[in-house]
C-alpha positions as CSV (number, residue, x, y, z in Angstrom):
1,M,0.0,0.0,-0.1
2,K,1.2,3.5,-0.8
3,K,2.0,5.7,2.2
4,R,-0.6,8.4,2.9
5,I,0.5,12.0,3.1
6,V,-0.8,14.8,5.2
7,I,-0.2,18.5,5.8
8,T,1.0,19.3,9.4
9,G,2.5,22.6,9.1
10,M,2.2,25.8,6.9
11,G,3.8,29.1,6.6
12,V,2.9,31.9,4.3
13,T,4.2,35.3,3.2
14,A,1.7,36.8,0.7
15,P,0.9,40.2,-0.8
16,N,-2.4,40.4,1.2
17,A,-1.0,39.0,4.6
18,N,1.9,37.6,6.5
19,G,1.4,34.5,8.6
20,L,-1.6,32.0,8.6
21,E,-4.0,33.8,10.9
22,D,-4.0,37.1,8.9
23,F,-4.0,35.1,5.6
24,E,-7.1,33.3,6.4
25,K,-8.7,36.6,7.4
26,A,-7.7,38.2,4.1
27,L,-9.0,35.1,2.2
28,R,-12.4,35.3,4.1
29,G,-12.6,39.0,3.7
30,G,-11.7,39.0,-0.1
31,I,-8.9,41.4,0.9
32,S,-6.6,42.3,-2.0
33,G,-2.9,42.6,-1.8
34,I,-2.4,44.5,-5.0
35,R,-1.0,48.0,-4.7
36,F,0.4,50.8,-6.9
37,I,4.2,50.5,-7.1
38,P,5.8,53.8,-7.8
39,R,9.1,52.3,-9.0
40,L,7.2,50.7,-12.0
41,Q,5.8,54.1,-13.0
42,E,9.4,55.6,-12.8
43,L,10.7,52.7,-15.1
44,N,7.8,53.3,-17.7
45,F,6.1,50.1,-17.1
46,G,2.8,49.6,-18.7
47,C,1.6,47.8,-15.6
48,Q,2.4,49.9,-12.5
49,I,0.7,47.5,-9.9
50,A,1.7,44.4,-8.2
51,G,1.4,42.2,-5.2
52,V,4.3,42.6,-2.8
53,P,4.4,41.3,0.9
54,Q,4.3,44.2,3.2
55,N,6.7,45.2,6.0
56,F,9.0,42.4,5.0
57,D,12.3,44.0,5.9
58,E,11.1,44.4,9.5
59,I,9.8,40.7,9.5
60,R,13.0,39.4,8.0
61,S,15.1,41.2,10.7
62,S,13.0,39.8,13.5
63,Y,13.6,36.2,12.3
64,F,17.5,36.2,11.4
65,D,20.6,37.6,12.9
66,H,22.9,39.9,11.0
67,E,25.1,37.0,9.8
68,K,22.3,35.2,8.1
69,L,20.8,38.4,6.7
70,L,23.9,39.0,4.6
71,S,22.8,35.9,2.5
72,I,19.1,36.4,2.4
73,N,17.6,38.4,-0.4
74,D,13.9,38.8,-1.0
75,N,13.3,35.5,-2.9
76,I,15.2,33.5,-0.3
77,G,13.9,35.7,2.6
78,Y,10.2,35.0,1.8
79,A,10.9,31.4,1.6
80,S,12.9,31.2,4.8
81,V,10.4,33.0,6.8
82,S,7.7,30.8,5.5
83,A,9.7,27.7,6.0
84,V,10.5,28.5,9.7
85,D,6.8,29.4,10.3
86,A,5.7,26.1,8.7
87,W,8.2,24.1,10.8
88,K,7.0,25.8,14.0
89,D,3.4,25.3,13.0
90,A,4.0,21.7,12.6
91,G,5.1,21.5,16.2
92,L,8.7,20.9,15.4
93,N,11.8,22.5,17.1
94,L,14.4,24.7,15.5
95,K,17.8,23.5,16.3
96,S,20.6,26.0,17.4
97,D,23.4,26.7,15.1
98,D,25.8,24.9,17.4
99,D,23.7,21.7,17.5
100,D,25.2,19.1,15.1
101,T,22.1,16.8,14.9
102,V,20.8,16.3,11.4
103,D,17.4,15.1,10.5
104,W,18.0,12.6,8.0
105,D,14.3,11.8,7.5
106,T,13.3,15.3,6.5
107,G,14.1,17.1,3.3
108,V,13.2,20.3,1.4
109,I,11.9,21.0,-2.1
110,A,11.6,24.6,-2.6
111,G,11.6,26.3,-6.1
112,S,11.1,29.6,-7.8
113,G,10.2,30.5,-11.3
114,I,13.0,33.2,-11.8
115,G,14.5,33.7,-8.3
116,G,17.1,36.2,-7.4
117,M,17.0,38.5,-10.3
118,D,17.1,41.5,-8.1
119,T,20.5,40.5,-6.8
120,I,21.8,39.9,-10.2
121,A,20.5,43.1,-11.5
122,N,21.4,45.3,-8.6
123,T,24.6,43.9,-7.5
124,V,26.1,41.2,-9.8
125,V,26.0,43.0,-13.1
126,P,26.8,46.7,-12.0
127,L,29.9,45.6,-10.0
128,I,31.3,43.2,-12.5
129,N,30.8,45.8,-15.4
130,E,32.6,48.4,-13.3
131,G,35.5,46.0,-12.6
132,K,34.8,45.7,-9.0
133,V,34.4,41.8,-8.8
134,R,36.1,41.8,-5.3
135,R,33.3,43.8,-4.0
136,L,30.8,41.1,-4.7
137,G,31.7,39.5,-1.4
138,S,31.5,35.9,-0.5
139,R,27.7,35.7,-0.1
140,V,26.5,36.6,-3.6
141,V,26.7,33.0,-5.1
142,E,24.1,31.7,-2.4
143,Q,21.7,34.4,-3.3
144,V,21.7,33.8,-7.1
145,M,22.2,30.1,-7.4
146,S,19.0,28.3,-8.4
147,S,19.3,26.0,-5.3
148,G,20.0,28.8,-2.9
149,T,16.5,28.8,-1.5
150,S,16.4,25.1,-0.6
151,A,20.0,25.2,0.6
152,R,19.2,28.1,3.0
153,I,16.1,26.3,4.4
154,S,18.0,23.2,4.9
155,G,20.6,25.0,7.0
156,L,18.0,26.6,9.0
157,L,16.1,23.4,9.8
158,A,19.1,20.9,9.7
159,T,17.4,18.7,7.2
160,G,19.5,15.7,5.9
161,N,17.1,14.1,3.2
162,Q,16.8,15.4,-0.4
163,V,17.3,19.0,-0.7
164,T,16.4,20.5,-4.1
165,S,15.2,23.7,-5.7
166,N,12.9,23.1,-8.7
167,S,11.8,25.4,-11.5
168,S,8.9,24.9,-13.8
169,A,7.6,28.4,-14.4
170,C,4.1,29.1,-12.9
171,S,3.8,25.4,-12.1
172,T,6.8,25.4,-9.8
173,G,5.1,25.5,-6.4
174,N,2.6,22.8,-7.2
175,E,5.3,20.6,-8.5
176,A,7.4,21.0,-5.5
177,I,4.5,19.7,-3.4
178,I,3.8,16.8,-5.8
179,D,7.5,15.8,-5.9
180,A,7.7,15.9,-2.0
181,M,4.5,13.8,-1.8
182,W,6.1,11.1,-4.1
183,R,9.2,11.0,-2.2
184,I,7.4,10.3,1.1
185,R,5.0,7.9,-0.6
186,I,7.7,5.6,-1.8
187,G,9.4,5.6,1.7
188,L,12.5,7.7,0.9
189,A,11.5,10.4,3.5
190,K,9.2,10.6,6.5
191,R,8.7,14.4,6.1
192,M,9.4,17.1,3.5
193,V,9.1,20.8,3.5
194,A,7.8,21.9,0.2
195,G,6.7,25.2,-1.7
196,G,7.9,28.0,-3.8
197,S,9.0,31.6,-3.6
198,E,9.4,34.6,-6.0
199,G,11.2,37.9,-5.3
200,A,9.5,41.4,-5.8
201,T,11.4,43.2,-8.5
202,P,10.8,44.9,-11.9
203,Y,13.6,42.8,-13.2
204,I,11.5,39.8,-12.9
205,W,8.3,41.5,-14.2
206,G,9.8,43.5,-17.0
207,G,9.8,40.6,-19.5
208,F,6.2,40.1,-18.9
209,D,5.3,43.8,-19.3
210,A,7.1,43.8,-22.7
211,M,5.0,40.9,-23.7
212,R,2.0,42.9,-22.9
213,V,0.5,40.1,-20.8
214,L,0.2,42.3,-17.6
215,C,-2.7,44.4,-16.6
216,R,-2.3,48.0,-17.8
217,K,-5.8,49.3,-17.3
218,F,-6.1,49.6,-13.5
219,N,-3.0,51.5,-12.5
220,D,-5.3,54.0,-10.8
221,N,-7.4,51.3,-9.0
222,P,-5.0,48.6,-8.0
223,S,-7.3,46.4,-6.0
224,A,-9.6,46.0,-9.1
225,G,-6.7,45.0,-11.4
226,S,-6.5,41.2,-10.8
227,R,-9.7,40.0,-12.6
228,P,-9.6,36.3,-13.3
229,L,-12.8,34.9,-14.8
230,S,-14.0,38.4,-15.7
231,A,-15.3,39.8,-19.0
232,T,-13.1,42.9,-18.3
233,A,-9.8,40.9,-17.4
234,A,-7.0,42.9,-18.8
235,G,-4.0,40.7,-18.1
236,F,-2.3,39.2,-14.9
237,V,-1.0,41.3,-12.1
238,P,2.5,40.2,-11.1
239,G,2.9,39.0,-7.5
240,S,5.7,37.9,-5.1
241,G,6.0,36.1,-1.8
242,S,6.2,32.3,-0.6
243,A,4.5,29.6,1.0
244,M,5.9,26.4,2.5
245,L,4.1,23.3,3.7
246,V,5.2,20.4,5.9
247,L,4.1,17.2,4.3
248,E,4.3,14.2,6.4
249,E,3.8,10.4,6.4
250,L,0.4,9.8,8.1
251,E,1.8,7.2,10.5
252,T,4.7,9.5,11.7
253,A,2.1,12.5,12.1
254,L,-0.2,10.4,14.1
255,A,2.5,9.0,16.3
256,R,3.6,12.5,17.4
257,G,0.1,13.8,17.8
258,A,0.5,16.4,15.2
259,R,-2.4,18.5,14.0
260,I,-3.4,17.8,10.4
261,Y,-4.7,20.4,8.0
262,A,-5.6,18.2,5.1
263,E,-4.6,15.0,3.3
264,I,-2.9,15.0,-0.2
265,L,-4.6,12.2,-2.1
266,G,-2.6,12.5,-5.2
267,G,-1.1,14.6,-8.0
268,Y,0.1,14.5,-11.6
269,V,2.5,16.4,-13.8
270,N,2.7,16.6,-17.5
271,C,3.4,18.6,-20.5
272,G,1.4,19.4,-23.6
273,G,4.4,19.3,-25.9
274,Q,3.6,22.7,-27.4
275,R,1.3,21.0,-29.9
276,M,-2.6,20.9,-30.6
277,G,-2.8,24.5,-29.7
278,G,-0.2,24.6,-27.1
279,S,2.7,26.7,-27.3
280,M,5.4,28.4,-25.0
281,T,2.7,30.5,-23.4
282,A,-0.6,28.7,-24.0
283,P,-1.6,25.2,-22.6
284,N,-2.5,22.3,-25.0
285,P,-6.1,21.5,-23.9
286,E,-5.5,17.9,-24.2
287,G,-2.5,18.0,-22.0
288,V,-4.6,19.8,-19.4
289,K,-7.3,17.4,-19.3
290,R,-4.9,14.5,-19.2
291,C,-3.2,16.2,-16.3
292,V,-6.5,16.6,-14.2
293,R,-7.5,13.1,-15.0
294,G,-4.1,11.6,-14.1
295,A,-4.3,13.5,-10.7
296,L,-7.7,12.0,-10.1
297,D,-6.6,8.5,-11.0
298,D,-3.6,8.9,-8.7
299,A,-5.9,10.1,-5.9
300,G,-8.2,7.0,-6.5
301,I,-11.3,9.3,-6.8
302,D,-14.1,9.8,-9.2
303,P,-14.6,13.2,-10.9
304,T,-17.9,13.6,-9.2
305,Q,-16.2,13.7,-5.7
306,V,-14.6,17.0,-6.5
307,D,-16.4,19.7,-4.5
308,A,-14.3,22.6,-5.6
309,I,-11.5,23.7,-7.9
310,N,-8.7,26.2,-7.1
311,G,-7.8,27.0,-10.6
312,H,-4.7,28.6,-12.2
313,L,-7.0,31.4,-13.6
314,T,-4.6,34.3,-14.2
315,A,-7.0,37.0,-15.6
316,T,-5.8,36.3,-19.3
317,Y,-7.6,35.1,-22.3
318,A,-7.0,31.5,-21.1
319,D,-9.4,31.6,-18.2
320,P,-12.5,30.6,-20.2
321,H,-10.6,27.8,-21.9
322,E,-9.5,26.6,-18.6
323,V,-13.0,26.4,-17.1
324,K,-14.0,24.5,-20.2
325,N,-11.0,22.2,-19.9
326,W,-12.2,21.5,-16.3
327,A,-15.6,20.7,-17.3
328,E,-14.5,18.2,-19.9
329,A,-11.9,16.6,-17.7
330,L,-14.3,16.1,-14.9
331,E,-17.3,15.4,-17.3
332,R,-19.4,17.9,-15.4
333,T,-21.9,20.4,-16.8
334,P,-22.6,24.0,-15.7
335,E,-25.4,22.5,-13.7
336,N,-23.4,20.0,-11.6
337,F,-20.0,21.8,-11.9
338,P,-17.9,22.2,-8.7
339,Y,-17.3,25.7,-7.2
340,I,-14.4,27.3,-8.9
341,Q,-12.2,30.0,-7.4
342,S,-9.0,32.0,-8.1
343,T,-6.8,33.0,-5.3
344,K,-4.9,35.2,-7.9
345,S,-7.7,37.6,-7.7
346,L,-6.5,38.6,-4.2
347,I,-2.8,38.3,-4.5
348,G,-2.0,38.5,-8.2
349,H,0.1,35.9,-10.0
350,C,3.1,35.1,-7.8
351,L,4.8,33.1,-10.5
352,G,7.0,30.3,-8.9
353,A,5.3,31.0,-5.5
354,A,1.7,30.8,-6.9
355,G,1.0,27.0,-6.5
356,A,2.3,27.0,-3.0
357,I,0.5,30.1,-1.7
358,E,-2.7,28.9,-3.4
359,S,-2.2,25.3,-1.8
360,V,-2.1,26.9,1.6
361,A,-5.3,28.7,0.8
362,V,-6.8,25.3,-0.1
363,A,-5.6,23.5,3.0
364,L,-7.0,26.3,5.2
365,E,-10.4,26.1,3.4
366,L,-10.6,22.5,3.9
367,Y,-9.6,22.7,7.6
368,K,-12.0,25.5,8.3
369,G,-14.8,24.5,5.9
370,F,-15.1,27.8,3.7
371,L,-14.4,28.9,0.1
372,H,-12.9,32.4,-0.4
373,P,-14.4,34.7,-3.0
374,S,-12.9,35.4,-6.3
375,I,-13.1,39.2,-6.4
376,N,-13.4,41.4,-9.4
377,S,-15.4,38.5,-11.3
378,E,-18.9,40.0,-10.9
379,D,-19.0,40.4,-14.6
380,V,-18.2,36.8,-15.7
381,H,-16.7,36.3,-19.0
382,P,-19.6,35.6,-21.6
383,D,-18.0,32.4,-22.7
384,I,-18.5,31.0,-19.3
385,E,-21.6,32.8,-18.2
386,N,-23.4,29.5,-17.5
387,F,-20.8,28.7,-14.8
388,A,-21.3,32.0,-13.1
389,P,-23.4,30.4,-10.0
390,K,-20.3,28.3,-9.4
391,I,-17.9,31.4,-8.8
392,P,-18.2,32.5,-5.2
393,Q,-18.5,36.2,-5.0
394,K,-18.5,36.4,-1.2
395,C,-16.9,34.0,1.4
396,L,-19.0,30.8,1.3
397,E,-19.3,28.9,4.6
398,F,-19.0,25.1,3.4
399,P,-18.6,22.7,6.4
400,E,-19.3,19.7,4.1
401,L,-16.4,20.6,1.8
402,K,-14.2,17.5,1.3
403,I,-12.3,17.6,-1.9
404,I,-10.6,20.4,-3.8
405,A,-8.5,20.1,-7.0
406,K,-5.6,22.6,-7.3
407,A,-4.2,23.4,-10.7
408,G,-1.0,25.1,-11.9
409,F,-0.1,25.6,-15.5
410,G,3.0,27.4,-16.7
411,F,5.3,28.5,-19.6
412,G,6.6,25.7,-21.8
413,D,2.9,24.1,-21.8
414,V,3.7,22.4,-18.4
415,N,0.7,21.3,-16.2
416,S,0.2,20.2,-12.6
417,C,-2.8,19.2,-10.5
418,I,-3.0,18.3,-6.8
419,I,-6.0,16.6,-5.0
420,F,-6.6,17.7,-1.4
421,K,-8.9,16.1,1.0
422,K,-10.4,17.2,4.2
423,W,-8.9,15.3,7.2
424,E,-11.6,13.5,9.0
425,G,-9.5,11.5,11.4
426,K,-9.3,8.2,9.5
């Protein structure tokens, strides 16, 4: 029998809240974390709004001493704070720096879509171009290497199992969780810290602005800018932040009396091959449907058992296509379709962190029995008008909520889907 996987700890640093308690309040209240960013205006961006965690310098300084802060940029910082919070939330103890004990049963998979671009742009490139290589210091490699995030977390938590940073564009956070699930399931680890992060910098967002896929029409009304599922959707709003989840073998979690937020029944990852309508920037519909069905098969459930969908839903032209793909994959009509929501309406598109932050939202919803609203979607896109009753406009108390499917799609035509289940004590 495959081992069962549960979530025992979570930490989140999001544009609309820091920490689980405030994040839940923001979800329930439909509170947006999208704000006007003066620096984007100065740089002549078309999109001048974004989702950025607030007061993070103060938060970061309260977690780490001066020595550690030398190696922690925003991308790694968001992830590190979230990982420490998740670890403590799971009832696990942080070891002191002089404790040589290593936790060989716990690993880390923590990725990002682009990562430490701010450090590269603000420090590495200028100093090297000025011939001042020596001024880079000994800490810059840690901040710009792709595996810097998981390496830093491993050092903070003293984990000795697999330590990896993955990257699959906007599917990164989801895929980290799925990879961690598989590692525990086959018995190679008892516990994994998994999630994603993304820094807040115009040097990450600039390429998307140049593609004209970012929202340009709501610079004077930031909270209305992220409009998934809407007829007036005008492109995605860039976001940043992190979330980390502690995934644990059920037997181990029960043995130590851990609180359980939710169970992860299964997951699936695939690619559409950039064929059949798929491209670098658009998903192959057949690939999406195969991914959803693969996740359901892995979870061992019937499509009719899905109560809600936390979609990828970015506020682009792809949203109506995504809803229709879900309907075909689940073989559901508008009349019996699950509820569908977009966390991105509240936080923007946090790129490599998106799937992880949204998975924390899903676990909280299952644990507390509610569905957060998808704000700014009152004018549902006409192509999916029949699905409008299934898009919560206000927080929906839903104590009987049992199963949520969470999607993540990304550049390169990559797809991921996770099936979460309410923990009912058996």
